[in-house]
N, C-alpha and C positions, 0 to 999 in steps of 0.2 A: 504493500499499500504506499509506503514512503517513497519508493522508487517511482511509482505511478504519479504520485503527487508532485514530485520534482519534475517529472516529464511534462506535466500539464503546465506548471509554472514556466518552464523554459519555453514551451510552445507559445504561451500567451505573451511572454517577453519578446519573442521573435516576431510575432504578429504585430505587437505594438511598435517595434523598431521599424517595421515596414509600413506604418501608417494605418494599421487596422486596429479597431477597438470593438469590444463587445460589452456594452453597458449592462450592469446588473439590475434587472428589473424586478426580481423576485422579492416580494414583500413590500413593494412600493405602492402608494395609492394610485388608483386608476381613475382617469377622468376622460370624458368623451373626446377631447381634442388630441389625445395621444395617437401617434402614428403606429399603432399596432393592430393586429388582426385578432379579434376575440373569437376563439374557437368554441368556448363553453363558458356559461355563467352558472354558478352554483350558489343557492341560498345558504347562508351561514348564520345560525342563531347566536353564535359567540361574538359576532361583530356588531358594532353600533349600527342602529337602523340607518339605512341610506349610504353607508360607507362601502367603498369598493376597493378591494385589495388584490393585487396580482399574486396568485398562490401557486401558479405553475407556468413555467416557460417551456413550451414544446419546441420552438425553433427560436434561437436567440436573434436579437437585433445585431446587425453588423454595420459598423461605420468604417469608411475609408477616408482618410484626410478630413475628418469631421463632417462627412456627408453620408447619410444613410444609403446603403446599397442593398440591404435586405431588411424588410420589416419583421418584427418579432411576431410569433403566434403564441398567444397566451390564454390562460384559464383564469377567470376572475371570480372571486367570492364576494357575494353581496350581502350585506347585513340586513336581516329581516326583523 
């Protein structure tokens, strides 16, 4: 597991050095203006009513030189 973790870190560092970035969306608040594709919305009793949180990233967002080249596909939990 340690070796795999180091390999992932090296891969991310290499991508960043070449201008690529994958922002971390997991656990972030979701709002309608975001440039993501919502695959599924799940009601969640544990969240505050009306709040929307990204709870799963199926395909990550990829930016190249600060411009999005691939939109993320996410699952959103909605407070009820």
